[in-house]
C-alpha atoms as a printed R data frame, in Angstrom:
    type eleno elety resid chain resno       x       y       z
1   ATOM     1    CA   MET     A     1 119.459 109.532 131.605
2   ATOM     2    CA   LYS     A     2 120.742 109.118 128.053
3   ATOM     3    CA   LYS     A     3 123.885 106.980 127.697
4   ATOM     4    CA   ASN     A     4 126.800 108.556 125.818
5   ATOM     5    CA   ASN     A     5 128.135 106.049 123.272
6   ATOM     6    CA   LYS     A     6 130.785 108.349 121.860
7   ATOM     7    CA   ILE     A     7 134.409 107.577 122.531
8   ATOM     8    CA   ASN     A     8 136.227 110.246 124.456
9   ATOM     9    CA   PRO     A     9 139.118 111.317 122.179
10  ATOM    10    CA   SER     A    10 141.501 111.542 125.147
11  ATOM    11    CA   SER     A    11 140.836 107.875 126.011
12  ATOM    12    CA   ARG     A    12 141.794 106.581 122.555
13  ATOM    13    CA   SER     A    13 145.015 104.666 122.207
14  ATOM    14    CA   THR     A    14 147.779 106.472 120.370
15  ATOM    15    CA   MET     A    15 148.767 103.157 118.810
16  ATOM    16    CA   THR     A    16 147.902 102.682 115.161
17  ATOM    17    CA   ASP     A    17 146.661  99.374 113.799
18  ATOM    18    CA   ARG     A    18 150.212  98.444 112.811
19  ATOM    19    CA   GLY     A    19 151.677  99.606 116.094
20  ATOM    20    CA   VAL     A    20 153.147  97.387 118.775
21  ATOM    21    CA   GLU     A    21 153.627  97.935 122.486
22  ATOM    22    CA   LYS     A    22 157.317  98.292 123.203
23  ATOM    23    CA   LYS     A    23 158.924  95.753 125.529
24  ATOM    24    CA   SER     A    24 162.401  97.248 125.241
25  ATOM    25    CA   LEU     A    25 164.587  99.363 123.009
26  ATOM    26    CA   SER     A    26 167.210  96.603 122.699
27  ATOM    27    CA   LEU     A    27 166.874  96.558 118.904
28  ATOM    28    CA   LYS     A    28 166.250 100.271 118.370
29  ATOM    29    CA   GLY     A    29 167.854 101.430 115.143
30  ATOM    30    CA   GLN     A    30 168.577  97.868 113.970
31  ATOM    31    CA   GLU     A    31 167.605  97.099 110.383
32  ATOM    32    CA   ILE     A    32 166.602  93.447 110.204
33  ATOM    33    CA   ALA     A    33 165.679  91.447 107.114
34  ATOM    34    CA   ILE     A    34 163.530  88.380 107.655
35  ATOM    35    CA   ALA     A    35 163.955  85.884 104.824
36  ATOM    36    CA   ILE     A    36 160.842  83.716 104.764
37  ATOM    37    CA   CYS     A    37 161.058  80.356 103.005
38  ATOM    38    CA   GLY     A    38 158.215  78.227 101.667
39  ATOM    39    CA   GLY     A    39 156.737  75.880 104.223
40  ATOM    40    CA   ILE     A    40 153.787  75.779 106.568
41  ATOM    41    CA   ALA     A    41 155.929  77.377 109.290
42  ATOM    42    CA   SER     A    42 155.970  80.601 107.240
43  ATOM    43    CA   VAL     A    43 152.665  81.486 108.896
44  ATOM    44    CA   GLU     A    44 154.623  82.035 112.141
45  ATOM    45    CA   SER     A    45 156.547  84.922 110.566
46  ATOM    46    CA   ILE     A    46 153.940  87.520 111.534
47  ATOM    47    CA   LYS     A    47 154.372  86.810 115.244
48  ATOM    48    CA   ILE     A    48 158.165  86.862 114.917
49  ATOM    49    CA   ILE     A    49 158.131  90.188 113.073
50  ATOM    50    CA   ARG     A    50 155.842  91.788 115.649
51  ATOM    51    CA   GLU     A    51 158.033  90.540 118.521
52  ATOM    52    CA   LEU     A    52 161.149  92.026 116.903
53  ATOM    53    CA   ARG     A    53 159.323  95.325 116.478
54  ATOM    54    CA   ARG     A    54 158.336  95.263 120.173
55  ATOM    55    CA   HIS     A    55 162.060  95.583 120.889
56  ATOM    56    CA   GLY     A    56 162.498  98.481 118.442
57  ATOM    57    CA   ALA     A    57 163.699  96.746 115.243
58  ATOM    58    CA   ARG     A    58 162.785  97.900 111.759
59  ATOM    59    CA   VAL     A    59 161.931  94.795 109.732
60  ATOM    60    CA   THR     A    60 161.832  94.137 105.988
61  ATOM    61    CA   ALA     A    61 160.511  90.798 104.726
62  ATOM    62    CA   PHE     A    62 161.777  88.809 101.737
63  ATOM    63    CA   TYR     A    63 159.882  85.832 100.243
64  ATOM    64    CA   THR     A    64 161.017  82.787  98.326
65  ATOM    65    CA   PRO     A    65 158.548  82.010  95.510
66  ATOM    66    CA   ASP     A    66 156.966  79.094  97.424
67  ATOM    67    CA   VAL     A    67 155.930  81.238 100.394
68  ATOM    68    CA   LEU     A    68 152.893  82.439  98.456
69  ATOM    69    CA   LYS     A    69 151.495  78.888  98.626
70  ATOM    70    CA   PHE     A    70 151.155  79.384 102.393
71  ATOM    71    CA   ILE     A    71 150.777  83.096 103.134
72  ATOM    72    CA   THR     A    72 150.072  86.176 101.047
73  ATOM    73    CA   GLU     A    73 152.059  89.408 101.202
74  ATOM    74    CA   LEU     A    74 149.299  91.395 102.933
75  ATOM    75    CA   PRO     A    75 149.651  90.106 106.534
76  ATOM    76    CA   VAL     A    76 153.449  90.343 106.462
77  ATOM    77    CA   GLU     A    77 153.323  93.838 104.994
78  ATOM    78    CA   TRP     A    78 150.907  94.742 107.789
79  ATOM    79    CA   ALA     A    79 153.258  93.243 110.393
80  ATOM    80    CA   THR     A    80 156.410  94.980 109.092
81  ATOM    81    CA   GLY     A    81 154.895  98.219 107.868
82  ATOM    82    CA   ASN     A    82 156.989  97.743 104.717
83  ATOM    83    CA   PRO     A    83 156.344  96.161 101.325
84  ATOM    84    CA   VAL     A    84 157.380  92.508 101.003
85  ATOM    85    CA   VAL     A    85 160.273  91.907  98.616
86  ATOM    86    CA   THR     A    86 159.444  88.997  96.309
87  ATOM    87    CA   ASP     A    87 161.738  89.638  93.340
88  ATOM    88    CA   ALA     A    88 165.117  91.202  92.748
89  ATOM    89    CA   GLY     A    89 164.305  94.559  91.233
90  ATOM    90    CA   ALA     A    90 165.849  97.911  90.415
91  ATOM    91    CA   LYS     A    91 166.048  98.872  94.105
92  ATOM    92    CA   VAL     A    92 168.267  95.819  94.772
93  ATOM    93    CA   GLU     A    93 166.979  95.578  98.341
94  ATOM    94    CA   HIS     A    94 168.932  92.348  98.791
95  ATOM    95    CA   LEU     A    95 172.154  94.396  98.706
96  ATOM    96    CA   GLU     A    96 171.073  96.820 101.449
97  ATOM    97    CA   GLY     A    97 173.103  97.083 104.643
98  ATOM    98    CA   PHE     A    98 170.998  95.023 107.020
99  ATOM    99    CA   ASP     A    99 172.321  94.668 110.556
100 ATOM   100    CA   LEU     A   100 170.999  91.100 110.608
101 ATOM   101    CA   VAL     A   101 169.340  88.680 108.202
102 ATOM   102    CA   ILE     A   102 167.148  86.016 109.817
103 ATOM   103    CA   VAL     A   103 166.147  83.064 107.654
104 ATOM   104    CA   VAL     A   104 162.973  81.660 109.198
105 ATOM   105    CA   PRO     A   105 161.661  79.144 108.453
106 ATOM   106    CA   ALA     A   106 164.959  78.002 106.955
107 ATOM   107    CA   THR     A   107 164.224  75.040 104.708
108 ATOM   108    CA   LEU     A   108 166.758  72.412 103.670
109 ATOM   109    CA   ASN     A   109 166.399  73.754 100.125
110 ATOM   110    CA   THR     A   110 167.410  77.298 101.092
111 ATOM   111    CA   ILE     A   111 170.185  76.154 103.453
112 ATOM   112    CA   SER     A   112 171.606  74.011 100.633
113 ATOM   113    CA   LYS     A   113 171.461  76.886  98.147
114 ATOM   114    CA   ALA     A   114 173.160  79.206 100.636
115 ATOM   115    CA   ALA     A   115 176.000  76.745 101.269
116 ATOM   116    CA   LEU     A   116 176.511  76.231  97.539
117 ATOM   117    CA   GLY     A   117 176.296  79.928  96.666
118 ATOM   118    CA   LEU     A   118 173.251  79.460  94.447
119 ATOM   119    CA   CYS     A   119 171.222  82.619  93.878
120 ATOM   120    CA   ASP     A   120 167.995  81.879  92.040
121 ATOM   121    CA   ASN     A   121 165.557  84.010  94.089
122 ATOM   122    CA   VAL     A   122 165.613  87.176  96.164
123 ATOM   123    CA   VAL     A   123 166.112  85.268  99.461
124 ATOM   124    CA   SER     A   124 169.143  83.355  98.193
125 ATOM   125    CA   LEU     A   125 170.535  86.651  96.806
126 ATOM   126    CA   LEU     A   126 169.993  88.310 100.189
127 ATOM   127    CA   ILE     A   127 171.780  85.470 102.016
128 ATOM   128    CA   ALA     A   128 174.700  85.436  99.552
129 ATOM   129    CA   SER     A   129 175.100  89.194  99.890
130 ATOM   130    CA   GLN     A   130 175.067  88.991 103.695
131 ATOM   131    CA   ILE     A   131 177.705  86.233 103.641
132 ATOM   132    CA   GLY     A   132 179.799  88.264 101.192
133 ATOM   133    CA   LYS     A   133 179.646  91.290 103.515
134 ATOM   134    CA   LYS     A   134 180.457  89.095 106.525
135 ATOM   135    CA   GLY     A   135 177.222  90.396 108.041
136 ATOM   136    CA   ASN     A   136 175.138  88.880 110.823
137 ATOM   137    CA   LEU     A   137 173.140  85.902 109.589
138 ATOM   138    CA   LEU     A   138 170.836  83.634 111.593
139 ATOM   139    CA   PHE     A   139 169.237  80.464 110.238
140 ATOM   140    CA   VAL     A   140 166.224  79.039 112.080
141 ATOM   141    CA   PRO     A   141 165.719  75.608 110.473
142 ATOM   142    CA   THR     A   142 162.187  74.256 110.370
143 ATOM   143    CA   MET     A   143 161.607  70.906 108.726
144 ATOM   144    CA   ASN     A   144 160.678  67.283 109.103
145 ATOM   145    CA   LEU     A   145 163.259  65.402 111.151
146 ATOM   146    CA   SER     A   146 164.095  63.113 108.203
147 ATOM   147    CA   LEU     A   147 165.214  66.195 106.249
148 ATOM   148    CA   ARG     A   148 167.236  67.432 109.225
149 ATOM   149    CA   GLU     A   149 168.975  64.044 109.348
150 ATOM   150    CA   HIS     A   150 170.023  64.223 105.691
151 ATOM   151    CA   PRO     A   151 173.865  64.062 105.702
152 ATOM   152    CA   LYS     A   152 174.160  67.278 103.693
153 ATOM   153    CA   PHE     A   153 172.323  69.295 106.355
154 ATOM   154    CA   SER     A   154 175.194  68.976 108.863
155 ATOM   155    CA   GLU     A   155 177.783  69.506 106.149
156 ATOM   156    CA   TYR     A   156 176.096  72.674 104.915
157 ATOM   157    CA   GLN     A   157 175.507  73.926 108.452
158 ATOM   158    CA   LYS     A   158 179.255  73.621 109.156
159 ATOM   159    CA   SER     A   159 180.099  75.466 105.931
160 ATOM   160    CA   LEU     A   160 177.728  78.304 106.718
161 ATOM   161    CA   GLU     A   161 178.945  78.530 110.317
162 ATOM   162    CA   SER     A   162 182.552  78.709 109.084
163 ATOM   163    CA   TRP     A   163 181.476  81.833 107.160
164 ATOM   164    CA   GLY     A   164 180.007  83.398 110.317
165 ATOM   165    CA   ALA     A   165 176.362  82.288 110.169
166 ATOM   166    CA   LYS     A   166 174.600  81.164 113.350
167 ATOM   167    CA   PHE     A   167 171.934  78.472 113.692
168 ATOM   168    CA   LEU     A   168 169.054  78.372 116.164
169 ATOM   169    CA   LEU     A   169 167.809  74.783 116.287
170 ATOM   170    CA   SER     A   170 164.838  73.790 118.380
171 ATOM   171    CA   ILE     A   171 164.459  70.377 120.013
172 ATOM   172    CA   PRO     A   172 162.580  67.956 117.727
173 ATOM   173    CA   GLU     A   173 158.914  67.636 118.539
174 ATOM   174    CA   GLU     A   174 156.322  65.473 116.761
175 ATOM   175    CA   ASN     A   175 159.070  64.285 114.383
176 ATOM   176    CA   ARG     A   176 159.746  67.867 113.285
177 ATOM   177    CA   ILE     A   177 162.077  70.759 113.936
178 ATOM   178    CA   LYS     A   178 159.564  73.522 114.683
179 ATOM   179    CA   VAL     A   179 159.910  77.296 114.805
180 ATOM   180    CA   PRO     A   180 160.940  78.429 118.294
181 ATOM   181    CA   SER     A   181 158.683  80.951 120.001
182 ATOM   182    CA   PRO     A   182 158.942  84.587 118.896
183 ATOM   183    CA   GLU     A   183 160.333  85.415 122.340
184 ATOM   184    CA   ILE     A   184 163.191  82.894 121.983
185 ATOM   185    CA   ILE     A   185 164.028  84.225 118.522
186 ATOM   186    CA   ALA     A   186 163.952  87.837 119.760
187 ATOM   187    CA   ARG     A   187 166.263  86.951 122.657
188 ATOM   188    CA   GLN     A   188 168.722  85.351 120.211
189 ATOM   189    CA   VAL     A   189 168.566  88.427 117.977
190 ATOM   190    CA   ILE     A   190 169.138  90.785 120.919
191 ATOM   191    CA   ASN     A   191 172.239  88.738 121.810
192 ATOM   192    CA   PHE     A   192 173.715  89.551 118.384
193 ATOM   193    CA   PHE     A   193 173.871  93.211 119.354
194 ATOM   194    CA   LYS     A   194 175.198  92.937 122.919
């Protein structure tokens, strides 16, 4: 008997390559910007984006210039289904009405710029705009513990929190503040909209 190697069309998944299996609709209709800062932890952004999409969020990614040292635009564009914003352009995406901006990994450099109102790249513009609109803003710091212990970190964190920003800090591990799991981040994001 000859074996049939053809795939039965009715047995094919309806999910496209960019698709995700839904876990919930908790974030359905929510427009979320993920501001990715330069650092090795930027490689975790793909998993975070996909987890947010599993709960129904639409995600747009923004890059600081240094991100390209660690990860290209292609995998993040694949994960979001949207082009990555790397420069402030005519569309002024950084001024869009995002329901939440997540800064992950949030470096000391970007946190400092945000607290001082400096806007020298599309991520710092996005953060400044979100603060100006009194919109939801979540920083997920990721850095060496010595940077976290810099006196300005706590000062800037307090300033940003006084303007409505939230911080999700993980417990130090291996002398670093690491990115929490995508599930922990998604749970925190869902809590913004409860």
